[in-house]
N, C-alpha and C positions, 0 to 999 in steps of 0.2 A: 463585515469583510471575511471572506471565503480562504480555508486552508485545505489545500489540495493535497490530501496524506500519499497520493500514489499517483505519479505521475513521470513519465520514461522522457522527459524532456531529451536525452541524449540519444533517442533512437534517429535513426538513418532518414526516418519521415519527416523528420524537422531541417535537414542541414540547410535546405532550400530557402529558410524564413523564418529560422529559431527566434531572431530577436521580434520578428512582426509578431511572432506567437506570445511572445512573452508578455510585451506592450499592450496585446489584444487582452492576455488575463489580470494585466493590473487595471485597465480600462473597465474590464468588468468586476472588479474587486478580489480577487486572487489575489491577497498578498503576499501568501508563502504558498512554498510547491515541496515535497519531500519528494528526492527523486533515487528509487531503489537502484541497485546495480543486481545484473543476472547472470554475472560469468566475469572472470578476475580478467579476461581481456578488456572489459569494461570501466576497472577500476578508476581508469586515471582519469576517462573521457567523463564521467560521471561526476568525480571530486571537482573537475574543473569547470564544468557546468554547473554547479552549485556555485561555486565563488563566483561564475561571470554574472551570474543570474538571481545574486542574494536567497539563494535557496539554501535547502537543507539536503544531504543526503545519508543513504545508508550502504552496507555490503554486503553481499550472499553471492551464493549461489542458485539458483532456480533450480528446480527439478528437472525440467525439461531440458537444463544445460547437462547436467550429471552424464558423466561416462565412464565406463570402469577404467579406460587405460591411462586417465587423467586426475582421477580422484582424488589420489594422494595429491599428486603436485597442485591441483587448485585447493584442497583443503589448506596446506601449508603457505599458499599464496593468499588466502584469505587471514589465516592467523596473522602475518607478516603483515600486510594493510590494514587489517583491524588494530594492531600494536601499535602503527605507525600516525594513524588517524586517531588515537584515541585525544592529542593535542588538539585537535582542530573543533573549534566551537558547533561547526555546521555539519560534521558527522555526528550522527543521531540513534544508529542502533544497527542491527544485522539483519539482511532481508536485500532482494527479496528471495525468501527460503521454504522449506515446506514441501508437501506432496501432491502430484498428479498422476492420478490412476485413470483417465482418459487412454482409450484404445489407441495403443501404439507409441506411448509413453515410455521411458524407461523403464528397465526391470525393478518392479516395486521393493526388492530385497537391497538393492544399490541405493535407491531413494532415500528410504528408510535410514540404510546406516551412514548417509551424508547428511541428512537432516537431523540427525542424533548429534552427530559431532559439531554441527553447527550450533545447536542448541546449547552445547557446553560448553561451546567458545563464549555466545550470550553470557550466560551464565557467571564464568570465569572473570568478563569484566565487568559484571554487574550491567547489562546492556539491553534493553528492548527488543522485541523482532517483528518484522511485518513478514505475516504468513501468506504462501500460495495453499488455497484450499480449492480442488476441485477432484469431486468423489473420494474424499480423503479426510473428512474430519475425523472420523475415530480414529484413526492412527495416529492423526497430529497431535489429538488430545491424549491419546495413552503413552505418545512420546515425551511430552509436559509432565504430563502428572511423572511419570519417572524421574524424569530430570531436576524438577522442581525450580522455584524461584524464578521464571521466565514469564513476561507477559508480553503484552503488545498491540497489533492488530493482525485481524482477521481481514485480510484485505479480499472485496469480493463477496463477501459468506452467501451461501446459498446451499444449506444444511437445513436439519430439523430443528424442533424446537429445544429437542433434549439436548442437541449439539450445540445449537447457539447459548445454550442454561452453561453448558460444560465452559465453553470457551469466558463466559461472564465471569462465572465463579471463579474461573483463575486469574483473573484480571484484566481480559483481554477487552478491547474494543472492535464493533465490528465497522468493517467499510461499506459504505453504500454509494454507487455513481450510474453510470447510465443503465445497466439493468432496470433500473428501478424506477423508469420511465417507460418501459413496455408494457404493455396494457394486459399481455401472456403471464407476465411476472407476478402469478397473484402470488406467492412466497415470500418473495422479495419484497415486494410493494406491502405484505401483511408486517411483516416483520416493522418497516419502516415507519408503520403506522402505529405499532403496539411497543416497541421496545422503549425502555427508560429512558429521559433524556442524555443520561449518561455514558448512553451504550452506543453511540452512535459517534462515528465520522466518515467526513464527507471524502470522494477520491471521483478520479477521472479516468485513470488507468491509461492514459491519452497517451499514444495515439490509438489505443484498443479501447474496447467496449465502448462505443458511439451510443448518444442515445437517440430515441425514436426517431427525432427530427433529422437526426443525419442518414437516414437512412431512406433512400431514395426510392422510387419506381423502379422496377425491372430488377429488385436485387441490387442496386449500384449503392455503397456505403462510404460515404465522406471521410474523412481524415478526425477521427476526434482529436480535442487540445484542452490546454486549461481554462479554457475563455468560459468553456461549456459548465461548467460547475455551479456558476450562479442559478441558470436554468434549473440545473438539475436540484440545486438545492430549492428553488423553487417549488418543485413537483413533490417533493419530500413533507416539507411546510405544509403544503396544501392537504397532503396525505393525514399529517398531525393535527390539523388544524391550528396554526400559529402562525405568527409572520415569520418570514424569512429571517427578520436581524435576530430573533428570539434563535433562531435554529443556528444561526449563524454565530450565536457568540456562546451557544451551550457545543458546538461543535469545538470551534476554536478551544473550548479548555479541555475539553475530552483530548484532542489531539495533544495538547502538551502533559496532559497526564497519560497519555499512554505512550508518548517521546519526550522524558523530561526534558532530554537537552536542548530539547526545542527553545526552551524557555531564553536563551543566550542566543537567537538568532534571530536578526532584525528581519520582518513580517510575521514572525510568529510569537512573540513577546507579548505577555498580558495589557502590555501599554500602547501596544501598536493598534 
């Protein structure tokens, strides 16, 4: 059975058929999903979605949703929401947070200030984090080392060998999803093949990062959904030369190690 450690089930793309999406995921063997919030406006929706579908959730401010005019208010809202959520067993961490240095993203200095505050919040409550990593691994690691005492999952990792080791040395797991199915993703596929078995977790990032088979002719891209995780896992297992069942077992254990509160959530516990 598979655990999807990063799925935006609350996204508007699923509004028309969310029940069917979850049913397909369960039929495919995806027994648990972690739903990261990306903005304070989504906190309630993500929490409600997690409770309705026996999922887990995290709360955070995504770097692409950082704005100077609202940063302080958003951080205060996150602080309150995390304090309130600590009694909820389905709440498992702070995320999706991080840095995104793609052209056109919010100012890097503002992103780093908000990221640093969220790391400090996670450390204060002894919570793991789910990190967004895009052209930013070195600065993410810099702040992690300065704050200290925070680990979790580096979502959709696509950095260098040195950066990967940096996250692993700090106790992070690295998330692998649809990008590993692209023939041209040589570095990601190499990581999926070579990393120690205790380093990987599975994810879809649905409805985003669709696997190769959802990319049609003429550039058309179909919606990704958590049911695709089983086939993504088969690709990774093939790269590693192991049975899919062995990969599923290892990545389930890794997810629980990265997000310890998962052990209390149905679908994630070791006995499930």
